[in-house]
N, C-alpha and C positions, 0 to 999 in steps of 0.2 A: 457707156457701159465696161470695166473688161475684168479680165482672172483674179479675182483673187490670191493675196501671197500670201498675208499674214493674220490668216485665223485655224484656226486651233479647227474645225473638221474640213477631211478633205477628202477629193473621190477616190468610191469603192470602199469607205470606213465603213460597217455597218453598227450600231447601235443598238440597244434596251432601251425601254422608256415611263417612266409613268403616266400609265391610261386612266381610263376608266374601267368601271367595273363591269363594264359591258369585251373592255378586249384582252381577249385571249394571251395572244405575246407581244404585244406591241413594241416593233421596228420602223429605222426607219436606214436607211440604204440613202448617203452624201451621195448623189452623183454631180453638181457642180460649183464653185461658191467662186457668186460674184461677186466685185467691189463700185461697193454705185457711194457716190463723191456729201451725197448728204441722209441714204441711210443707214451706211456703214457694208459688214460683209450679209450679202441674203443667200444662203443653205440653202442651195434647189436637193429636196429627197423626196422621198420616192416613202409608200408607208404602206406594211402589210401588219397582219397582223391584228387585226380592230375590222369592230363590228358595227357599220355605218347601215344605220333601217335603211334602206331607198324600197320605197313599194315597185318603181322602173327595174329594178336591178331582180335578176334573176337569185328565187329562195328566198325577193324581200330583203337585203343584206347584199352588202356590196365587202372589202375585206380586205381591199388595196386603195391604194391611187400613187396614184403614177406619176401626176410635176405636185408637191407640194413646196413656194418659196416661202421662207424661214430668214428673221433678224435671227444672229445671230444674238442677237441674248436671249431670250425665247429659244432658243433647243437646251437653253443652257437654264435651265430654269424650271426645264420635262424634266429633268435630273437622269439627265439619259449619258448615258454610261459603257462603252463603246468594247461591243465581240471581236470585233474582227478585222483589220484591215486588210483591205488588199483583191478585195470582190467586187465582181467584171459589172461592173455601170454597163447595165441594162439601156436601150437607143429611146431614146428620151427629146427626139428632139421638136420630133411634132408638138405635143405637148408643150416646147416651154415654150416653140414660136406663138404658139398659142395664151399666152401668157405674156411672151415677153412685147405682138407690138400691143396691145390695146395696156400696160406698162410704163411701155417711151408714151401714149401719149394721155397717161395723167389717166386712166379712166383701168386700170386693176393696181392692185396694193400686193401689199406679204404680206402676211399672216409675223402680227408681231406679242400674241401670246404664248402662253405653255400649251402644248399638243398636244391634253386633254381639252383645256378646254376651248380651242380650234375646234377639235376633232366637236365637241357637242355640238356647237354653231355652226357644221356645218353637215351636222344633223335637222336640227332642226330647221333650217334653212330649206333645202331638199322638198323636207318633208312641208312644210306650209304653205 
């Protein structure tokens, strides 16, 4: 995999998106965009402004996801609206590598549904 050169999403861009009813002001920040020969562009984002139930989290919810690998068309379906460019991209390499190693081994994937659906699936999985 290599850095994408044809994506409409770029590191440092911040977007709002159509979230779930529980999500206050859902946003994502583009961290990196990879080009994959079979999957197309993989947009790595962090998510904020959400309320994901998790009994293990302080106060029973968490409101931030550090690393979330998405298929580019899924972001388009999420009704993403650019809020600003040039935001500082935080260090996410540890979280990226936690995903990348199993991805390269065929044991991890990317999210390919609109973000609201992905967050709902994540919440359901966490709380099983």
